[in-house]
C-alpha positions as CSV (number, residue, x, y, z in Angstrom):
1,P,57.9,9.5,21.8
2,P,55.4,8.7,24.2
3,V,52.7,10.2,22.3
4,M,53.1,7.9,19.0
5,L,53.1,4.6,21.6
6,V,49.2,6.1,23.2
7,E,47.7,6.4,19.9
8,L,49.3,3.1,18.6
9,F,48.0,1.6,22.1
10,F,44.3,3.1,20.9
11,Q,44.2,2.1,17.4
12,A,44.6,-1.3,18.6
13,A,42.1,-1.3,20.9
14,C,39.5,-0.4,18.3
15,V,40.6,-2.8,16.2
16,S,39.9,-5.5,18.8
17,L,36.2,-4.4,18.2
18,F,35.8,-5.8,15.3
19,L,37.9,-9.1,15.4
20,P,36.4,-12.3,15.6
21,G,37.3,-14.5,19.1
22,G,36.8,-13.2,22.4
23,Q,39.5,-10.0,21.6
24,G,36.8,-7.9,21.4
25,R,36.4,-8.5,25.3
26,V,38.9,-6.2,26.4
27,Y,36.7,-3.1,25.5
28,P,36.3,-1.7,29.2
29,G,32.9,-1.3,30.3
30,R,29.0,-3.3,30.1
31,K,28.5,-6.2,28.0
32,K,26.3,-5.4,25.0
33,P,23.2,-7.7,24.9
34,A,22.7,-11.0,23.1
35,S,20.3,-9.7,20.7
36,F,22.9,-6.7,19.9
37,A,25.9,-8.9,19.5
38,V,23.9,-11.3,16.6
39,E,23.4,-7.9,15.3
40,R,27.2,-7.2,15.0
41,R,27.6,-10.5,13.3
42,R,25.8,-9.3,9.8
43,V,27.3,-10.1,6.9
44,G,27.3,-9.5,3.0
45,P,27.8,-6.6,1.3
46,H,27.2,-3.3,2.3
47,V,27.3,-3.5,5.8
48,C,27.9,-0.5,8.4
49,F,28.5,-0.7,12.0
50,S,27.5,1.2,14.6
51,G,27.4,1.9,18.6
52,F,24.2,-0.6,18.4
53,G,25.4,-3.2,16.1
54,S,25.6,-3.3,12.2
55,G,23.1,-2.4,9.8
56,C,22.3,-2.2,6.0
57,C,24.7,1.2,4.8
58,P,22.4,4.1,3.9
59,G,20.9,3.8,0.3
60,W,20.6,-0.7,0.7
61,M,18.2,-2.0,1.9
62,L,17.6,-6.1,2.9
63,S,16.6,-8.9,0.1
64,P,13.6,-10.7,1.1
65,G,14.8,-13.5,-0.6
66,S,18.6,-13.1,0.8
67,G,18.1,-11.3,3.8
68,Q,21.3,-9.0,2.6
69,C,21.7,-5.3,1.8
70,T,21.7,-5.9,-1.6
71,L,18.8,-4.3,-2.9
72,P,19.8,-0.5,-4.1
73,L,17.9,2.3,-2.8
74,C,16.6,5.4,-6.0
75,S,14.9,8.0,-3.9
76,F,13.4,9.3,-6.9
77,G,11.9,6.8,-8.2
78,C,13.2,4.8,-11.5
79,G,9.2,4.7,-13.4
80,S,9.4,2.5,-16.2
81,G,13.6,1.4,-15.3
82,L,15.7,-0.1,-13.3
83,C,17.1,0.8,-10.0
84,I,20.8,-0.7,-10.2
85,A,22.7,1.7,-6.9
86,P,21.5,4.1,-4.6
87,N,20.1,6.9,-7.2
88,L,21.8,5.7,-9.6
89,C,18.8,3.8,-12.5
90,S,19.0,1.9,-15.5
91,C,16.6,3.8,-18.3
92,P,15.0,1.7,-20.9
93,D,16.5,4.3,-23.3
94,G,19.7,3.1,-22.5
95,E,20.8,6.4,-20.4
96,Q,21.5,5.7,-16.4
97,G,20.5,8.9,-13.8
98,I,19.2,9.1,-10.6
99,T,15.5,8.7,-12.4
100,C,14.1,8.3,-15.7
101,P,12.4,10.8,-17.7
102,E,8.4,9.5,-18.0
103,P,7.2,8.9,-21.8
104,P,4.8,11.7,-22.1
105,G,0.8,11.0,-21.5
106,T,1.0,8.2,-19.8
107,C,-1.6,9.2,-17.8
108,G,-4.7,9.9,-20.4
109,E,-6.9,12.5,-19.9
110,Y,-8.0,12.3,-16.2
111,G,-4.3,13.0,-15.0
112,C,-2.0,11.3,-12.1
113,D,-1.5,10.5,-8.8
114,L,1.7,10.1,-6.9
115,S,2.0,7.0,-5.4
116,C,4.9,7.0,-3.1
117,N,7.1,4.7,-0.9
118,H,10.2,4.0,0.5
119,G,11.9,3.3,-2.9
120,G,10.5,6.6,-4.4
121,C,7.1,8.0,-5.6
122,Q,5.5,7.1,-9.3
123,E,3.0,8.5,-11.2
124,V,-0.2,6.2,-11.5
125,A,-3.6,7.0,-13.5
126,R,-6.3,8.4,-11.5
127,V,-9.4,5.8,-11.6
128,C,-12.4,5.8,-13.4
129,P,-15.6,8.1,-13.3
130,L,-18.7,5.8,-12.6
131,G,-19.7,4.7,-15.7
132,F,-16.3,4.5,-17.9
133,S,-13.9,1.8,-18.0
134,M,-10.4,1.9,-17.9
135,V,-8.4,1.1,-21.4
136,E,-4.7,1.4,-22.3
137,T,-3.8,3.0,-25.7
138,A,-1.3,3.7,-27.4
139,N,-1.1,7.4,-25.8
140,G,-1.7,6.1,-22.6
141,V,-4.3,5.2,-20.3
142,R,-8.5,6.6,-21.4
143,C,-11.4,6.1,-19.3
144,T,-14.0,5.2,-21.8
145,D,-17.5,5.0,-21.7
146,I,-18.6,2.3,-21.0
147,N,-22.3,0.6,-23.0
148,E,-24.6,-0.1,-20.5
149,C,-27.5,-0.6,-22.2
150,L,-25.5,-3.9,-23.0
151,S,-26.8,-5.2,-19.5
152,A,-29.8,-3.1,-18.8
153,A,-33.5,-3.8,-18.5
154,C,-35.3,-0.9,-19.8
155,E,-38.5,-2.4,-21.2
156,G,-38.8,-0.2,-23.9
157,L,-35.7,1.7,-25.6
158,C,-32.7,2.1,-24.0
159,V,-30.3,5.0,-25.4
160,N,-26.6,4.9,-24.1
161,T,-25.6,8.5,-22.3
162,E,-22.2,9.3,-21.0
163,G,-21.5,8.1,-18.0
164,G,-25.1,6.0,-18.0
165,F,-28.5,5.4,-19.9
166,V,-31.9,6.7,-20.0
167,C,-34.7,4.0,-20.7
168,E,-37.3,5.5,-23.1
169,C,-41.2,4.2,-24.3
170,G,-42.6,3.8,-28.0
171,P,-45.4,6.3,-28.8
172,G,-48.8,6.2,-26.3
173,M,-46.4,4.8,-23.5
174,Q,-45.0,6.7,-20.6
175,L,-42.4,5.9,-18.3
176,S,-42.9,4.6,-14.9
177,A,-41.7,6.1,-11.9
178,D,-38.9,3.3,-11.9
179,R,-37.1,4.6,-14.6
180,H,-37.3,1.5,-16.5
181,S,-40.8,0.3,-17.6
182,C,-43.6,1.8,-19.6
183,Q,-46.8,2.3,-19.3
184,D,-50.0,3.5,-21.0
185,T,-50.5,7.0,-21.6
186,D,-54.8,7.8,-20.9
187,E,-54.6,9.8,-24.6
188,C,-58.2,10.5,-24.3
189,L,-57.4,12.9,-21.2
190,A,-56.1,15.6,-23.7
191,T,-59.5,15.1,-25.3
192,P,-58.4,14.8,-29.0
193,C,-61.7,13.0,-30.7
194,Q,-64.7,15.8,-31.2
195,H,-67.5,13.5,-29.6
196,R,-66.3,10.7,-28.1
197,C,-63.0,8.4,-26.9
198,K,-62.0,5.5,-26.0
199,N,-58.7,4.3,-25.0
200,S,-56.5,1.8,-25.6
201,I,-53.2,0.2,-25.3
202,G,-50.4,2.9,-27.0
203,S,-53.4,3.9,-28.5
204,Y,-57.1,5.6,-28.4
205,R,-59.8,6.1,-31.3
206,C,-62.7,8.2,-31.4
207,S,-66.6,7.9,-32.7
208,C,-69.5,9.8,-32.9
209,R,-72.2,10.1,-31.2
210,P,-75.6,8.7,-33.6
211,G,-76.6,10.6,-36.6
212,Y,-72.6,11.6,-37.4
213,H,-70.0,9.8,-39.0
214,L,-66.7,10.0,-38.4
215,H,-64.3,12.7,-40.4
216,G,-61.3,11.1,-42.8
217,N,-59.7,12.4,-40.6
218,R,-59.9,10.6,-37.8
219,H,-61.0,12.9,-35.2
220,S,-63.8,14.8,-36.3
221,C,-67.1,13.8,-36.5
222,V,-70.1,15.0,-39.7
C-alpha cells in the first residue's frame, strides 16, 4: 500500500542522517555550522545524538585523560567508595548501591559541613577553632588544643589554657600591660612595715627608727 512506502522512505531518510559520507546531504534545509559538524563526529562509548550534534549521555561525563564519555556520575556521592556506573557505587564493604554509608563519627566532635560538586556531595569535617589543631584518631577527626607555651614569649611563667595561654609572674612581680613581661610590684605602697620600708626587685625590707630594733617577725619595731 502507498502508506507503507511513505513510512519506509521516512525511515531511510532518518537512518541516512547518521551514516558516514555524503548521504547525510539528502536532508532538506540549511547546513549545520562547522562546529556542529565536528560535534556530530564525536566517537566512543556513551555518546548521545541530538539536533545540536552529539554529547555525553545522561549519567556520563568526559574523562580528562581520554576525552571520551567514560567517567560515570553518581549524583548522591560514593563517600569512601568508587563510582563505577551512573548512580552505582562500589563500597569498601563489597556492597553496591546508589551511595555508600559513611562510617560513624568521621567528622569528630565539631560536626560536618557538606562539600558538593557535580559528582555529588560528601561530608567534610569542620575546621578547628583558633588555638586548636586537627588530628585524626581511631574515632575520626578531632580538634585538640595547641600548647602555645612551647613557643610563647612569657618573661615569667606560661600557663596553657584551652585555645590560648596566659603569662604569670612570680611573687613581688606583676604582669605588664603587654601581658607578656613582668614588672616589680612596690610592696611598700601597702605599708607592710611599722616604721620604714625599702622596696627591692620582687621583695621589700623593713627597718626601724633610731632607738628601736626590728622584731623577729621582720615587720614590727620594738
